[in-house]
C-alpha positions in Angstrom: -134.4 27.2 -121.1 -137.9 25.8 -120.2 -136.9 22.3 -121.4 -134.0 22.3 -119.0 -135.9 23.4 -116.2 -138.6 20.8 -116.8 -135.9 18.3 -117.2 -134.2 19.1 -113.9 -137.6 19.2 -112.0 -138.5 15.9 -113.4 -135.6 14.2 -112.4 -135.9 15.4 -108.8 -138.9 13.7 -107.5 -139.3 14.0 -103.8 -141.3 11.3 -101.9 -142.0 10.6 -98.3 -142.1 6.9 -97.6 -143.8 6.1 -94.1 -142.6 2.9 -92.5 -145.5 0.8 -91.4 -143.6 -1.6 -88.9 -142.5 -1.3 -85.2 -138.8 -1.9 -84.5 -139.4 -5.6 -83.7 -141.3 -6.4 -87.0 -138.8 -4.4 -89.0 -136.0 -6.6 -87.8 -138.0 -9.6 -89.0 -138.6 -8.2 -92.4 -134.9 -7.2 -92.7 -134.0 -10.8 -91.9 -136.6 -12.6 -94.1 -137.1 -9.9 -97.0 -133.6 -8.4 -96.9 -135.3 -5.0 -96.4 -137.8 -3.3 -93.9 -141.0 -2.2 -95.7 -139.9 1.3 -96.4 -136.4 0.3 -97.7 -138.1 -2.2 -100.0 -140.5 0.6 -101.1 -137.7 2.9 -101.5 -135.7 0.4 -103.6 -138.6 0.0 -106.0 -139.2 3.8 -106.5 -135.5 4.1 -107.1 -135.5 1.2 -109.9 -138.6 3.0 -111.5 -137.2 6.8 -111.1 -133.7 6.6 -110.2 -133.3 10.3 -109.4 -135.8 10.5 -107.0 -135.0 12.0 -103.5 -136.6 9.6 -100.7 -137.0 10.4 -97.0 -138.3 7.5 -94.7 -139.9 8.2 -91.4 -141.5 6.2 -88.8 -144.7 7.5 -87.2 -143.8 6.0 -83.7 -140.9 8.7 -83.6 -142.3 12.0 -82.6 -139.4 13.8 -83.9 -139.5 12.3 -87.3 -143.3 13.1 -87.8 -142.7 16.7 -86.7 -140.0 17.3 -89.2 -142.0 15.6 -91.7 -145.0 17.7 -91.2 -142.9 20.8 -91.2 -141.5 20.0 -94.6 -144.5 18.3 -96.1 -145.0 20.9 -99.0 -141.7 19.9 -100.2 -142.9 16.4 -101.3 -144.5 15.5 -104.5 -146.1 12.5 -102.9 -146.3 10.3 -99.9 -146.2 6.4 -99.7 -147.5 4.6 -96.5 -145.9 1.1 -96.6 -147.2 -2.3 -95.5 -146.5 -3.6 -91.9 -147.3 -6.4 -89.5 -149.2 -4.5 -86.7 -153.0 -5.2 -86.4 -155.1 -2.2 -86.4 -157.8 -3.2 -83.9 -154.9 -3.7 -81.2 -155.0 0.2 -81.2 -151.6 0.5 -79.3 -150.2 4.0 -78.6 -147.8 3.4 -81.6 -150.8 2.4 -83.9 -152.7 5.5 -82.7 -149.5 7.7 -83.8 -149.6 6.2 -87.4 -153.4 7.2 -87.7 -152.6 10.5 -86.3 -149.8 11.1 -88.6 -152.2 10.1 -91.5 -154.7 12.7 -90.1 -152.1 15.4 -90.0 -151.2 14.4 -93.6 -154.7 15.0 -94.9 -154.7 18.6 -93.6 -152.0 19.3 -96.6 -152.5 18.9 -100.1 -150.8 15.5 -100.8 -151.0 12.8 -103.1 -150.9 9.5 -101.0 -150.3 5.8 -102.2 -151.4 3.5 -99.4 -150.3 0.0 -99.5 -151.6 -2.8 -97.3 -151.1 -1.7 -93.7 -150.9 1.9 -95.1 -154.4 1.5 -96.6 -155.8 0.5 -93.5 -154.3 3.4 -91.5 -155.3 6.0 -94.0 -159.0 4.5 -94.3 -159.4 4.6 -90.4 -157.9 8.1 -90.3 -160.4 9.1 -93.0 -163.5 7.5 -91.1 -163.6 3.9 -92.6 -163.1 0.8 -90.5 -160.9 -2.1 -90.2 -161.7 -5.6 -89.1 -160.2 -9.1 -89.3 -161.0 -10.8 -92.8 -164.4 -12.4 -92.7 -163.2 -14.7 -95.6 -159.8 -15.5 -94.2 -156.4 -13.9 -95.1 -154.0 -13.5 -98.0 -150.9 -15.5 -97.1 -148.2 -14.2 -99.6 -150.8 -14.0 -102.7 -154.0 -12.5 -103.6 -155.4 -14.6 -106.6 -157.7 -12.9 -109.3 -158.0 -9.5 -108.3 -160.7 -8.0 -110.5 -160.8 -4.3 -111.4 -164.3 -2.9 -111.7 -165.7 -0.2 -113.9 -164.6 2.6 -111.5 -161.1 1.1 -111.5 -160.9 0.9 -115.1 -161.1 4.7 -115.3 -158.5 5.2 -112.4 -155.0 6.2 -113.3 -153.6 3.7 -110.8 -154.9 0.8 -113.2 -153.7 2.2 -116.4 -152.2 -0.7 -118.5 -153.0 -3.2 -115.8 -154.6 -6.6 -116.6 -158.3 -6.5 -115.5 -158.0 -9.8 -113.7 -154.4 -10.3 -112.0 -152.7 -12.3 -109.2 -150.3 -10.2 -106.9 -148.2 -10.7 -103.8 -150.4 -9.8 -100.8 -150.3 -10.7 -97.1 -153.0 -9.5 -94.8 -155.1 -10.8 -92.0 -157.4 -7.8 -91.6 -159.5 -5.9 -94.1 -161.3 -2.5 -94.8 -164.8 -3.6 -93.9 -166.1 0.0 -94.3 -164.6 2.3 -96.8 -164.1 6.0 -95.9 -167.2 8.4 -96.7 -167.2 9.2 -100.3 -164.5 6.6 -101.3 -164.7 4.7 -104.5 -164.0 1.1 -104.8 -161.6 0.0 -107.5 -161.0 -3.7 -107.4 -162.0 -6.7 -105.1 -161.3 -10.4 -104.9 -162.8 -13.5 -103.3 -161.0 -12.8 -100.0 -161.4 -9.0 -99.4 -164.0 -6.9 -101.1 -161.8 -3.8 -100.9 -158.5 -4.5 -102.7 -158.1 -1.2 -104.4 -160.0 2.2 -103.4 -159.5 5.8 -103.9 -160.8 8.7 -101.6 -160.2 12.2 -100.8 -159.7 13.1 -96.9 -159.0 16.7 -96.2 -156.9 18.2 -98.8 -155.3 14.7 -99.8 -156.0 12.6 -102.5 -155.4 8.8 -101.6 -155.2 5.6 -103.5 -155.0 2.4 -101.4 -154.1 -1.2 -102.3 -154.7 -4.2 -100.2 -152.0 -6.1 -102.1 -148.3 -5.7 -102.6 -146.9 -4.3 -106.0 -143.8 -3.5 -104.1 -142.9 -7.3 -103.0 -141.6 -10.4 -105.0 -143.0 -13.8 -104.3 -139.6 -14.8 -103.4 -139.9 -12.2 -100.6 -143.4 -13.4 -99.5 -142.2 -17.1 -99.2 -139.4 -16.2 -96.8 -142.0 -14.1 -94.8 -144.3 -17.1 -94.9 -141.6 -19.4 -93.7 -140.7 -17.0 -90.9 -144.3 -17.0 -89.7 -145.1 -20.6 -90.2 -145.9 -21.1 -86.5 -148.2 -18.2 -86.3 -150.0 -19.2 -89.5 -150.7 -22.8 -87.9 -151.7 -21.2 -84.6 -154.1 -18.9 -86.5 -155.4 -22.0 -88.4 -154.6 -20.2 -91.7 -153.0 -23.8 -92.4 -154.5 -27.1 -90.9 -151.8 -29.4 -91.6 -148.4 -29.5 -93.4 -150.1 -30.8 -96.5 -152.1 -27.5 -97.0 -149.1 -25.6 -96.1 -146.9 -27.3 -98.8 -149.6 -27.0 -101.5 -150.0 -23.3 -100.7 -146.0 -22.8 -101.1 -146.1 -24.8 -104.5 -149.3 -22.7 -105.6 -147.2 -19.4 -105.1 -144.0 -20.9 -106.7 -146.0 -21.8 -109.8 -147.3 -18.2 -109.9 -143.9 -16.8 -109.3 -142.9 -17.8 -113.1 -145.8 -15.9 -114.6 -145.0 -12.6 -112.8 -142.8 -10.1 -114.7 -141.6 -6.9 -112.9 -143.5 -4.6 -115.2 -146.8 -6.2 -114.6 -146.2 -6.7 -110.8 -145.2 -3.0 -110.4 -147.4 -1.3 -112.7 -149.5 0.6 -110.1 -146.5 2.0 -108.3 -145.3 3.3 -111.8 -148.8 4.7 -112.6 -148.7 6.6 -109.5 -145.2 8.1 -109.9 -146.3 9.1 -113.4 -149.3 10.8 -111.7 -147.5 12.8 -109.2 -145.0 13.8 -111.9 -147.8 15.3 -114.2 -148.1 18.8 -112.5 -144.2 19.3 -112.5 -144.0 18.7 -116.3 -146.9 21.0 -117.0 
């Protein structure tokens, strides 16, 4: 019966997850956050949609990107994850990430791009990324505000209009791609949520992490402590300790449903055509 067919289709969502880290940084994430960025994202999707089939690729590996592009029409959606590379370093590896995004845009894809993923997809679509003019998000983004356009976008359905979220980025999208719509901002980065079309694809990008918990962020901060002082994100131990205490205080206020709302909304969105 149609109902049976619909149920079967509904429970077999196919998603491609694109790892945003090079192998060295992936190892750091596995030690600190207990999973690579792509594994962490996969775990979240499976919590929200247990019967999903999820493939992970790393754009630095040419064989993986070739296979993914050959099978791209099999996926209901693609998620580009966060990562620790800096876009303006423009290494060969970073160029491969941008190139893979450009190739994805040639196809009819729904893409969720998180943090580094947003920066990669923005540059691939003609936007620009630069070091954050007003500093960095170190483990947390406070008081992200959804604007009028954001209120209309599926990604923010049932989301509080002002919210605080796990986040970690030194760079920002300083110029959104042509025709893009800004959805949310905070005091550190103007572009916190954005949607745009590129080629045949529809992209929603977030500069924060609905896919991470504060407890993971605290471990990533501890692992990067030295670098944060070198970068002058903190000028002394007191500043650092105050920031850690601030994140810990927010941890108690954040529940799973609120934090992961955007990922759930996106999954529901990519399911819609299957259920029609």
